C-alpha positions as CSV (number, residue, x, y, z in Angstrom):
1,M,0.0,0.0,0.0
2,R,1.3,3.4,-0.9
3,K,2.3,5.8,1.8
4,K,-0.3,8.4,0.8
5,N,-3.0,5.8,0.9
6,I,-2.0,4.9,4.4
7,F,-2.2,8.5,5.5
8,W,-5.6,9.2,3.9
9,G,-7.0,5.9,5.3
10,I,-5.9,6.8,8.8
11,F,-7.1,10.4,8.3
12,F,-10.7,9.4,7.4
13,V,-10.9,6.8,10.1
14,L,-9.9,9.4,12.7
15,A,-12.4,11.8,11.1
16,A,-15.2,9.3,11.6
17,V,-14.1,8.7,15.2
18,A,-13.9,12.5,15.9
19,V,-17.4,13.1,14.5
20,V,-18.9,10.4,16.8
21,V,-16.9,11.4,19.9
22,T,-17.7,15.1,19.6
23,Q,-21.4,14.5,19.0
24,L,-21.6,12.2,22.1
25,G,-19.9,14.9,24.2
26,I,-17.2,12.4,25.4
27,V,-14.5,14.9,24.7
28,R,-15.4,18.6,25.3
29,H,-13.8,21.8,24.1
30,I,-12.2,20.0,21.2
31,S,-13.8,20.4,17.8
32,V,-13.9,17.9,14.9
33,W,-11.7,20.2,12.9
34,A,-9.1,20.4,15.7
35,V,-8.9,16.6,15.8
36,L,-8.5,16.3,12.1
37,A,-5.9,19.1,12.0
38,T,-4.0,17.4,14.8
39,A,-4.0,14.1,12.9
40,F,-2.7,15.9,9.8
41,W,0.1,17.9,11.5
42,I,1.2,14.9,13.6
43,W,1.6,13.0,10.3
44,V,3.6,15.9,8.8
45,L,5.8,15.9,11.9
46,A,6.4,12.2,11.8
47,E,7.2,12.3,8.0
48,S,9.4,15.4,8.4
49,V,11.4,13.8,11.3
50,R,11.9,10.6,9.3
51,H,13.2,12.5,6.3
52,R,14.9,15.3,8.3
53,R,12.9,18.1,6.8
54,F,13.4,21.0,9.1
55,Y,10.6,23.2,7.6
56,G,8.1,20.4,8.0
57,I,9.2,19.8,11.6
58,M,9.1,23.4,12.8
59,F,5.9,24.4,11.0
60,S,4.0,21.3,12.2
61,I,5.0,22.1,15.8
62,A,3.9,25.7,15.2
63,F,0.5,24.8,13.9
64,L,-0.1,22.3,16.7
65,S,0.8,25.0,19.1
66,I,-1.8,27.3,17.5
67,I,-4.4,24.6,17.7
68,Y,-3.8,24.0,21.4
69,D,-2.7,27.5,22.5
70,K,-5.4,27.8,25.2
71,P,-4.7,24.5,27.0
72,L,-1.0,25.3,26.8
73,G,-1.5,28.8,28.0
74,I,0.4,30.4,25.1
75,E,-2.3,32.6,23.5
76,T,0.1,35.5,23.4
77,L,2.5,33.6,21.2
78,T,0.0,32.6,18.5
79,P,-0.4,32.8,15.6
80,W,2.3,35.1,14.2
81,P,5.1,34.8,16.8
82,V,5.2,31.0,16.6
83,L,5.0,31.1,12.8
84,V,7.8,33.6,12.5
85,A,9.8,31.5,15.0
86,A,9.1,28.4,12.9
87,L,10.4,30.2,9.8
88,L,13.5,31.5,11.3
89,S,14.4,28.3,13.1
90,S,13.8,26.3,9.9
91,I,16.2,28.5,8.0
92,G,18.8,28.4,10.8
93,L,18.6,24.6,11.1
94,S,18.9,24.2,7.4
95,M,22.0,26.3,7.4
96,L,23.6,24.6,10.4
97,F,22.8,21.0,9.2
98,D,23.2,21.2,5.5
99,D,21.4,18.2,4.0
100,K,24.0,15.7,2.9
101,K,21.8,12.6,2.8
102,K,22.2,10.2,0.0
103,H,19.3,8.7,-2.0
104,K,19.5,4.9,-2.3
105,E,19.1,4.8,-6.1
106,I,21.4,7.7,-6.9
107,V,24.8,8.6,-5.4
108,F,25.0,12.4,-5.7
109,E,28.1,14.2,-4.6
110,W,29.1,17.8,-5.2
111,N,31.5,20.4,-3.9
112,V,30.0,23.8,-3.2
113,K,33.4,25.3,-3.2
114,N,33.5,24.9,-6.9
115,N,31.0,27.8,-7.1
116,E,33.2,30.4,-5.5
117,N,34.7,31.6,-8.8
118,Q,31.4,31.5,-10.6
119,E,29.7,34.7,-11.9
120,G,26.4,33.8,-10.1
121,S,25.4,35.1,-6.7
122,E,23.2,33.6,-4.1
123,N,22.1,37.0,-2.9
124,N,18.5,37.7,-4.0
125,T,19.2,41.3,-4.5
126,K,20.4,40.1,-7.9
127,Q,17.3,38.8,-9.8
128,S,19.2,36.7,-12.3
129,A,22.6,35.1,-12.4
130,Q,24.7,32.9,-14.7
131,Y,26.5,29.8,-13.5
132,D,29.2,27.7,-15.1
133,G,31.5,24.9,-14.0
134,E,30.9,21.2,-13.4
135,H,29.2,21.5,-10.0
136,I,26.5,24.1,-9.5
137,Y,24.9,25.4,-6.3
138,C,21.9,27.8,-6.5
139,Q,19.9,29.2,-3.6
140,N,16.8,31.4,-3.4
141,N,15.2,32.7,-0.2
142,F,12.0,34.6,-0.7
143,G,11.3,36.7,-3.7
144,S,11.9,35.6,-7.3
145,A,15.2,34.5,-8.9
146,I,16.3,33.3,-12.3
147,R,19.4,31.1,-12.8
148,Y,21.1,30.3,-16.1
149,I,23.3,27.2,-16.2
150,N,25.9,27.9,-18.9
151,S,28.2,25.0,-18.4
152,D,30.3,23.2,-21.1
153,N,30.8,20.2,-18.8
154,F,27.8,19.9,-16.5
155,H,27.8,17.2,-13.8
156,T,25.7,18.2,-10.8
157,A,23.5,20.9,-9.5
158,R,22.1,21.5,-6.1
159,L,19.0,23.8,-6.0
160,E,17.5,25.2,-2.8
161,N,14.4,27.4,-2.9
162,N,12.7,28.6,0.2
163,F,9.5,30.7,0.2
164,G,10.0,32.0,-3.3
165,E,10.1,31.2,-7.0
166,M,13.3,30.0,-8.7
167,K,13.6,29.4,-12.4
168,V,16.6,27.5,-13.6
169,Y,17.5,27.2,-17.3
170,F,19.6,24.2,-18.4
171,D,19.2,24.8,-22.2
172,N,22.7,26.1,-22.5
173,A,24.3,23.3,-20.4
174,I,26.2,20.5,-22.0
175,I,26.6,17.0,-20.5
176,Q,29.9,15.7,-21.7
177,G,29.6,12.4,-19.9
178,D,26.8,9.8,-19.8
179,V,25.0,11.2,-16.7
180,A,24.4,14.4,-14.7
181,Y,22.4,15.0,-11.6
182,V,20.1,17.7,-10.2
183,D,19.0,17.7,-6.6
184,I,16.2,19.9,-5.5
185,D,15.2,21.1,-2.0
186,N,12.0,23.1,-2.4
187,N,10.2,24.5,0.6
188,F,7.0,26.6,0.5
189,G,7.7,27.9,-3.0
190,E,8.1,26.8,-6.6
191,T,11.1,25.6,-8.4
192,I,10.9,25.6,-12.2
193,L,13.3,23.8,-14.4
194,Y,13.8,24.2,-18.2
195,I,15.5,21.1,-19.5
196,P,16.6,20.3,-23.1
197,K,14.1,17.9,-24.6
198,E,17.0,16.0,-26.2
199,W,18.2,14.7,-22.8
200,K,17.1,11.5,-21.4
201,V,15.4,12.3,-18.0
202,K,14.8,10.1,-15.0
203,I,12.8,11.7,-12.1
204,K,12.8,10.6,-8.5
205,L,11.0,13.4,-6.6
206,D,9.3,13.2,-3.3
207,P,6.5,15.7,-3.2
208,A,5.9,15.7,0.5
209,F,2.7,17.7,0.9
210,G,3.5,19.3,-2.4
211,K,3.5,18.3,-6.1
212,Y,5.4,18.3,-9.3
213,N,4.4,18.5,-12.9
214,E,6.0,17.9,-16.3
215,Y,5.2,19.9,-19.4
216,G,6.2,18.7,-22.8
217,T,7.9,15.4,-23.7
218,P,11.6,14.6,-23.7
219,I,12.8,13.3,-27.0
220,G,15.8,11.5,-25.4
221,S,17.9,11.6,-28.6
222,S,21.2,12.3,-26.8
223,N,23.4,9.8,-25.0
224,A,23.2,11.8,-21.8
225,T,20.8,11.0,-18.9
226,L,19.8,13.6,-16.4
227,Y,18.6,12.3,-13.0
228,V,16.3,14.7,-11.2
229,Q,15.8,14.0,-7.5
230,G,14.7,15.9,-4.4
231,E,11.8,17.1,-2.4
232,A,8.9,19.5,-2.6
233,N,7.8,20.4,0.9
234,F,4.6,22.3,0.8
235,G,5.6,23.6,-2.6
236,H,5.6,22.8,-6.3
237,I,8.3,21.7,-8.8
238,S,7.6,22.2,-12.5
239,I,9.7,20.7,-15.3
240,Y,9.5,22.1,-18.8
241,Y,11.2,20.3,-21.7
242,V,12.4,22.9,-24.2
């Protein structure tokens, strides 16, 4: 059984129990919606802890705090103070514990130091930037950003987008070898990739409480294969074949 089916199965069972319990008055001062929301955010918390998704961990705790602020006596901290705290702590934890986890199917290694001499900048005051080299690292926090990958020997790219929109163009990138890799960490925003339709593309994305879509069809006429992997946490990943 798929993971999503398990979640929705448990969710609707808890919904049925909540409706009966609240109507019978067995549990007072707790609404059906509070029970359902609690089930949802506990599931998010468990999944986020399992996959070490800091945004999911901190925001699920924040929303649970908002739901039970009166029993906890923290009305003065909800909703905006705990949401801001969740955002700041998520950013801080992501910076302190940079995600180096390996996917089972794909071994993906890169060296962020290779970007030090690149023309691109991670500062969002610059709306667009160009990147070259074998190993690419792009980051966007809030706002909108455009990244152009102009590499004659593209190997890997690490893309991080938090609370914003980041467009990344690979149409001027050349894969000299047989394979290249793109790893995406998208949180509460949208990451949009423009990939040459001539490349063979294999996708392994985990849209945890988010989604991804493909537009167009890859021809796959080249010998190169691009592996796209990563996560969409409460966000959206779009892939366009151009």
